[in-house]
N, C-alpha and C positions, 0 to 999 in steps of 0.2 A: 164117634166123638161127641161129647155133650154139646148141646146147642147153646148159643150165646144167651145170656140173661137178658130180660127186657130192659127198657129204659130205667134209669135210676129212680127209685121211689123216694118219697119224702124222708123215709128213715135213712136211706143212704146219703142223701144231701145233708141231712142233719148231722150224720156222723162225720162227713167231710168238713162241715163247718166247725164242729166241735174240735176235731183234730187240728184244723188250721189255727184255731184260737189257742190250743195247747202249745203248738209249735211256736207261735208268735210270742206267747207269754214266756215260754222257756227261753227263747232267744233273747228277750229283753233282760231276763235275770242272769243268764249265763254269759252274755256278751252285750252289755248295754251300748246304746248308740253314743258315739260312733263305734261300731264293732272293730275287731282287730284288722279286718281287711276292707271295711267300707270306705275309708278315705282313699284307699288304693283304687278300688273299682269304680266308685261313684265319682271320684275326681277325674278319672279317665273318661267316664261317660259324660261328665259335664264339659270337658274340653272337646270331646267328639262333636257335641252339638254347638258349642261356642268356642272356637279356637282362640278367641281373644282372651279367654279366661286363663290366667296364669301363663300367658305366652312366654316362651323362652325356657320353660321347665324341661329338663332332659327327659324325664319319664313320660310326661304327658305328650311330648312331641315324638316319642318313639313309635314303632310299629304297633298297630292295633291287633291284638291276638284274640279278642272277644267282641267282634264287630256286632253280632246279633244282640248281645247283652247291652252294649253301649247304645245301639239304636233303639232298643225296646224300653230301657229304663232311663236313658239319659235325658229325655225331655222332661221327666219329673224334676230333675235338678235345676233345669232352666226356669221352669214355671214356679216351683215352690221352694227352691233352695235345697241345700244338702241335707239339713236336719229333717225336714218334712219328707223329702224324697226317700230318705232311709226308712222312715216309718211306713210310707205307702209301698215302697219296694219290698220291705219285709212282709207286709200283708199279702201282696200279690204272690211273692215267691213261696210263702208258707201255704197259701191256698193251692198252688200247683203241686207242691210236695204232698200236702194232705190228700189231694185228689188221687195222685199216683199211689200213695201208700194204701189208701182205702181200697182202690181197685186191685192192687196186688194181694192184699190180705184176704179180700173176698174170694178170689179164685183159689187161694191156698186153704181156705176154710169153707169150701163150697157146700158141704153138707149141713152147715149151720145157717144157710141163707134162708130168709123168709120166702124166696121164690119157690123153693122146693116144697115148703110147707103149704104154699098156695095151691100147688098141684095136688097135695094130699086132700085139702078141703074141697077143691073142685071135683075131684074124682068121687069123693063121698057124696057130694051134693047131687051127682048124676043119678044116683040110685036112691035118692031120698034120705040119705043118712044125715046125721047132724053135721053142721059145717065145721065143727071142731071136736076134737077128742075130749073126753073128760079130763079134768084138771090133773088127776093123779096119773093118768096114762098119757099125758101130753108129751109129744116127742120133743127132744131138744131142738129139732128143726123149726119148731113153732115158737121158741122162746127168744128173748133178745140176746142170745149168745153171739149172734153175728156182730153186732156193735161191740159187745164185750171183747171179742177177739181182736178187733181193731184197736180198741183202747188198751188192752193188755199188751199187745205187741208194741204199741207206741211207748207205753210206760217202761217196758223192758228195754227197748232200744235207748231211750233217754237215760235210763239208769246205767246202762253199759257205757254210754258216752261219758257220763260223769266219772266213771272209773278210769278213764284214760284210753287213748287209742294206741295204735302201733306206730304210725308215721305221721301223726298230726292231721289226719283227714277228719272232716266233720260234714254234717248235712244241715243241722239246725243251729242258727245263729244269725249272723249278719246277712246282708243281701249281696250276692254275687252270682256269676253265671252258673255255677255248679248246683245251686239250690234248685232252680227250676229244671235243670238238666236231670237231676236225680228223680224228681217227680215225674217228668216225662218218660224217663227210662222205666220206672216202676209201672206206669200205665201201659207202656209198650209191652212189658213182660206179661201183664194180665191179658192183653189181646193176643199175644203170642200163644199163651197156654190155651186160649179159646179158639185157636186156628183162625183168627181174624188177621190175615197176613197184611193187608194193605194198611189197616189202622196201626198195626204194630210197626210197620216200616215207616209210616209217616211220623209217629211219635218218637221212634228211635232216631230218625234223622233230625228231628227238631232238638232232641237231647244233644246230639253232636254239634248242631249249630250253636246252641247256647254255650257249650263248653266242649271243645274238641277232644280234650284229654279224658275227662270224666265220662262224657257220652260215648267216646270212642271205645274205651275199655268195656263199658257196659254192652255196647253193640257186639264187639268181638266175643265177649263171654256168652252172650245169648246165641250167637251164630254157632259157637262151638257146642253149646248145650243142645241145640237143635240137630246138628249133624251127629252128635253122639246118640241122639234119640233115633235118628233115621238109619244110619249106616248098618248097625248090627241087625236091623229088622227089615232091610230092603227086600221088596218082593212079597211082603206079608201085609194083609189088610185086617186090622183089628182095632176096636175102640180102645184097647189098652195102650195104644201108642198115639203119638201126634201124627195126624195124616199129612201127607206131602201134597202140596197144591199142584204139582206138575211143573214142567219147564216154563210154560207160558206164565203161570201164576208167579213163579219165582222171578222171572224176568220183569214182570210188572212191579212186584214188590221191591226189587232192587232199584228200578227206575224211580219209584216213589221215594225210597230212602235217599237216593242221590239228590233228587230235587229238594227234599226237605233239609238235607245236611249241607248243601252247597254254599248257602250264604255265610256260614261260619267256617266251613272246612276249607274253602278256597283261599281266603285271606291267611289262615294259619299255615296252609301248605306253601303258599307263595312266600311267606316270611321265612320259612325254613329252607326252601330251595334256593332262594336268592342270596344266601349267606356265603361269604368268602370262606374257603376251607380253613384257612389259618384262624380267622376270627371265630368261625364256628367251633373249632376245637378248643380255643381259649375260653369261649363263652361256656361250653359244656363243662370244662374243668371248674370254672368259677361257680356255676350253678350247683353241680353235683357235690363238690367237695368244700364249698365255702358258703355261699349265700343260702342254698336250700338243702344243705346236707341232712338236716333233720327230717326232710321229706324223701330224699332221693338216695342217700348213702346208707345201705343196710348196716354198716359198721358203726354208724352214729346213733343207731337206735339202742336205748339202754336195755340191759338184760331183763329188767323187770317187765318191760313191755312185751318182750318175747314170751316170758313165762305167763304173763296175763293172757295173752292170746292163745298160748298152748292150752291153758285151762279152759278158755272159752271154746276152743276147737273140740276138746274132749267132751264138754257139756253138750255142744251142738250135735256131735256124733252120737251120743247116747240118746238124745231126744229123737234124732232122726231114725235110729234103729228101732226105737219104741214105736214110732209112727208106722214104720214099715211092717212090723209085726202086727200092729192093729189093722192095717189096711190090706194085708195079704188075704185073699179070698180062700175058702176051703179048697182042698185039692179036687181038681176035676170040675169046678164050677166056673162059670163065665161071669166075671165081675162087671162086665160092661156089655150086657146083652143088647141086641138090636130089636127094633120093632118087628111086627109080623110081616110088614111089607119090605123088610130088609134095610130100611133107612136107619141112620144113626141118630137122628134127632128125636125129641120126645113125641110120642104119638098124641094125636088130638084127644081131648078129654072125651070119655064115654066110648071111644073106639074099641077099647078092650075092657075087660072087667076091672073094676076099681082097684082091687088088690094088686093086680099085675101092673096097672098104671102107676100106683104108688111106688111099687118096687122099682119100676123103670126110672122114675124120677130120682129116687135115692141112688140107684146105680149110676146114673149119668152124673149126678153131683159128685159121687165118689170118684168117678173117672176123671173129671176135671180137677179135683183136688189132688189126686195121685199124680197126674201128669205134671201139674204145676209144681208140686213139691219136688218131683224128680228133676225138673229143669232147674229149680233154684239150687238144689244140692250140687248139680253139675257146674253151675256158675261159681259156687264156692270152691269146688275142687279145682276148677280152672284158675281161680284166684290164688290158691295155694301153689299151683304149678308155676305161675308167673312170678310169685314172690320167691319161690325157690331158685328160679333162674336169676332173679335180681341179686339174691345172696351170693350166688356163684360169681356173678359179674363184679360184685363189690369186694370179693376176697383179695384180688391182687393189690388193692389200695390205689392211691392217687398216682396217675402217670406223671413222669417227669420230663419226657421228651415229646416234641411235636409229633402227632400222628399215633403215638402209643395209646392203645386202648380206645381207638376211635369208635368202634362199633359198640363196645360195652358202655362207653360214655353216652352215646346216642340213645341206647336202650334205657339206661338209668335216668336220663333226662325226661323220659316219658312217664314218670311216676308209676313204675310197675308195682309198687306196694299199695297203691291207692285202692285197687279193686278188692283185695283181701281186707284192707283196713276198714272199708265201709260195709262190705257185703257179709263178712262173718258175723258182726254184731246184728245186722239186719236179719240174717238167717236164724241166728240163735234166738232173737226176740220173737220171730214168727213161730218157730218150732215150739218155743215155750208156751205161747198162746194156744197153739194147736193142741199141745199136750194137756193143758189145763181144761180147755173147753171141750176136748174130746173124751174126757172121762165119763164113765157111765154114772151120772149123778141121778140118784133116785128121788132126792128131796126137791120138790118144786121151789121151796123157799130158798134153797141154795142157788138154783138157777137164776132166780130173780135177784139174789144178792150179789151174784158175780159181776154184773155191770157196775153196781155201786162200788164194789171193791176195786174194780179197774179204774174207775174215776178217782177214787181216793188215792190210788197209787200214782196217778198222773199229777194230782195236786201235791202229793208229798215230794215227787221228783222236782216239780217247779220250785217248791219251798226250799229244798236242799240246794238247788242251783242258785237261788237268791242268796243263800247263806254262804256259798263258796266264793272266795275271792277270785275275780277274773285275772287271768294271766296276762302279763305284759302291760298292765295299766299303771298309770301314774298314781302316786300316793294321793289320797283324797285331800290332804292338807295343801298340796301344791296345785291342784286342779284349778281353783278359782284364779290364782295368779297367772297360770299358763293361759287360760282363756282370756284374761284381761290384757296381757301383753300382746297376744296375737291379735286381739281386737284393736289395740292401739296401732299396731303395724298396719292393719287393714285400713284404718282411717287416716293415718298420717304419712304414708309412704306412697310413691308412685305405683300404679298397677303392675308395671313390668320390672319393678326393682328386684334384682336377684338376691336371694337370701340364703343363709346357712344357719340351720337350727341345730340344737343338741341332738346327737344321734339317738339317745335313749328316748327322747320325747318327740322327735320330728314326725312320728307317724301321723299325728293330727295337725301338723303345722298348716298345710294347705286348707284343711277343713275349716280352721278358725281364722287364719290370716289371709287366705286367698291370694298368696303371692308365690311366684315361681321360686324353685330351690335350685341351688347349684348342684347338689347331690343329696339324696335321701336313701338311707340304708334300706328302709322298708320298701320303697318304690323301686323295685328292681325291674328294668326293662326286659322285654321278652326276645327281641331280635338281637342277633349276635353283635352287630356293630355297636348298637347303643349299650349293650351289656358290657362290652369291653371298655367303652368310654366311661360308663358308670364306675367300673372298677378303677380306672385310671384316676378319676376325680377323687374317689375315696383315698387312694394312696397319696395324692398330692396334699390333701388336708392332713392326713396322718403324718406324713413326712414333715410338713411345716410345723405341726404341733410338737413333734419330738426333737427336731433340729434346733428350735429356738427356746428350749426350756432349760438350757444349761445353767442360766442364772436364776432359775426358779420364778421367772416372771416374763411377761410379754410387753415389749415396748411399742411406742408409736411407729417406729421404723419397721418393726416386724409385722405390725398390722398393715402397714402400707405395702409390704412385700406380699402379704396374703392377697391384698386387693389387686396387685399387678399380676399375680400368678393365676388368679381365678376369676376376676371380674366381679366378685361379690360386692354388693352395695351395702348390705346390712348383715351383721354378725350377731346372732343371739346365742348366749351361753348361759350355763348354770355353774358347772364345776371348772371349766377352762379358765385358767388364770393363775395368780392374780395379774391384772393389767396395770401398767404404769399410768394409764390415762383413765379419766372418769367416764363412766358409761353415759350415753346420750339419753337413755331412759332405763328405768329399772322398776320392776314390780316383784315383790317377794324375792325368791332366790334367783330370778332371771334378770339378766342384764343385756341391753341392746347397744351395739356400737355401730355408728354410721361411718363406714369406711370411705365414703365419697369425699370426705374432707381432706383425704390424703392425695387427691388428684389435683395437679396443677391446673388452675383456671376452671375448676368445676366445684364451686362451693356447695355445701349441702343446702337443701331447702330449709 
């Protein structure tokens, strides 16, 4: 098994910093602050640290499904406010993601690493040869192709992201628990390929702690890939396969993973296990076939997305087969030879003749790259298998009776399409970078130009993201009016005043107004009891709006009835109406009604 690389060099740290800046800039362009999910997650994190903030809000006071994220990022919202916390949180999350991405791509392109080239130069220096080869004969191992592979893979992934996903999964954008979770999972994958079991277990457990679903699927996929690597070859010892640490090593790694994952896994498991069976079934139906059907129900995914991912799968498979043909050693040769003393690690410099030492360095780098590429391919295959099971579970359609489809609902609720949605573009991007950088390029000028081309691709991707309209955002002409009326509510209403905002724009109501809401379509609770209550409140508002529109208007008595049925203190509308009473405040297309005036003995402030 190839030895682990030394501590990160300045080139690696610079690459991580560059990719972090790229991810951050792309996120600002593709999903400007506040991002599509940032009010949801950062609002919950703010309430986690300060329960008085928006007290009485149904979503904020529901069960906490991402405790580690709230505890890690929530203090930023208390010290700096939501807007600044989003900037700082994105920077931190992008740094973790860039670190994990760089670590993963480095093991997948191990033959391009400068560490191997260093062994070339040191072996030559032992016998008095020049420290570097002539320019025309310089190996690609000594060129900046390592950083180019990281940049190329990042540019390819961001381009695939802009083309559209399968079930709405993403990695680069706003700040939430799954962004650092994916970064930690990628770093864990790199250590797994290097047979650094304890580090892989710790990082994988932290990924689960930050996001139990995303980190959990990545952990299960990695476990399946490792077992797939071991079981067909049990009883054999070869550097061509991933070594097994033994029962004791596996037990210690499992304990490390449990300790790292427990802070996030225990609250999520407790939330699921404490659910009433009836409420749990109802909540699963609401989530899978109503609120989150674009993520969970395979039948809700448009055919174009399936076709797009079919083409991506075919392209990844072709690139993978090309890499296998390139990496297959000649018949009868040992691609991963051991040292003279039988050890698997690189021999000390000058212990053998320099050509043999050079070849051993290349062979061990090839071994690390081959093993890691094989593990990544098996993760993708496992994602395809899980997605296929999800499609079969979704074929019967929505259940009508209590208890019907209980287990398939529980399975679909766990986002089974998420693993394929994120890992197929990742694998395709990495394989494309490996294919480009692995070409036998004879011109040194082209090798030097490749990093420049990769950087240009990243800049072009960011520019295209900036020119593409963000989905689900308010028209720019209405944004100033929305921010102004939310600011007026924040300044002129009591802190615990229960509000109801327009469904289309309520995503950022708490972000700007900082007031609790009676119900918010975007802010869907995670626990079963709160989710059923959330659905009940939505139906109350919808029924009121439809029942009292027979005369094409809403009267003061009907607003008073809404106040009695819901307890709402302030009603903010845009299209709802017309009303027979004048609004208490209006800015642009938005009108605010103080419903407290309809309470006997409780005049408005």
